C-alpha positions as CSV (number, residue, x, y, z in Angstrom):
1,M,100.0,-72.0,100.0
2,T,102.4,-69.3,98.9
3,Q,101.6,-65.9,97.5
4,I,103.9,-63.2,96.2
5,L,103.3,-59.6,97.0
6,Y,105.2,-56.5,96.0
7,A,106.1,-53.5,98.1
8,Q,108.1,-50.4,97.7
9,D,110.2,-48.3,100.2
10,E,110.4,-44.5,100.3
11,A,113.4,-44.5,98.0
12,G,111.4,-46.3,95.3
13,N,113.2,-49.7,95.7
14,R,110.8,-52.6,95.0
15,H,110.7,-55.7,97.3
16,K,109.2,-59.1,96.8
17,V,107.3,-60.2,99.9
18,I,106.5,-63.9,100.2
19,Q,103.4,-64.8,102.1
20,R,103.0,-68.4,103.2
21,L,101.0,-70.5,105.6
22,E,103.2,-72.0,108.3
23,S,102.0,-75.0,110.4
24,P,103.5,-75.7,113.8
25,Q,106.3,-78.3,113.9
26,E,105.5,-81.6,115.6
27,G,106.0,-81.3,119.4
28,E,106.3,-77.5,119.2
29,E,104.3,-75.7,121.8
30,R,102.6,-72.5,120.8
31,A,100.4,-69.9,122.5
32,D,97.9,-70.1,119.6
33,H,97.3,-73.9,120.3
34,G,98.9,-75.1,117.1
35,A,97.0,-73.1,114.5
36,T,98.5,-72.3,111.2
37,R,99.6,-68.7,110.7
38,L,100.6,-66.4,107.9
39,V,104.4,-65.7,107.7
40,Y,105.9,-63.0,105.6
41,T,109.5,-62.8,104.4
42,L,111.5,-60.9,101.8
43,D,112.9,-62.8,98.8
44,D,116.2,-63.2,100.7
45,G,114.4,-64.8,103.7
46,S,114.5,-61.7,106.0
47,P,111.4,-61.7,108.2
48,V,108.7,-59.1,107.6
49,R,105.8,-58.1,109.8
50,R,102.5,-57.1,108.3
51,V,101.3,-53.8,109.9
52,D,98.1,-53.4,107.9
53,N,96.7,-54.2,104.5
54,D,99.1,-51.8,102.7
55,T,102.1,-51.7,105.0
56,F,104.9,-54.1,106.0
57,Q,107.8,-53.6,108.4
58,I,111.2,-55.2,107.7
59,V,112.1,-56.7,111.1
60,R,115.9,-56.4,110.8
61,T,115.9,-52.7,109.9
62,G,112.6,-51.4,111.1
63,A,112.0,-49.9,107.7
64,Y,108.4,-49.6,106.4
65,I,107.5,-50.6,102.9
66,S,104.1,-50.1,101.2
67,A,102.3,-52.7,99.1
68,I,102.0,-51.9,95.4
69,S,100.1,-53.5,92.5
70,D,102.2,-55.3,90.0
């Protein structure tokens, strides 16, 4: 399952955030015992961390972006 969200930084630049379910790879050990999890990335594949319902953090730069309605 994939969902597209949109967010905006302080400068007004819009970003496409892709939310998808990720299942563990076969043989991969995980602390959450193999449960699927939500993974967030920008359109270019850069990882994003969800801070709360309205805020994301771009991992590479530490910049915060806010969810917007499209």
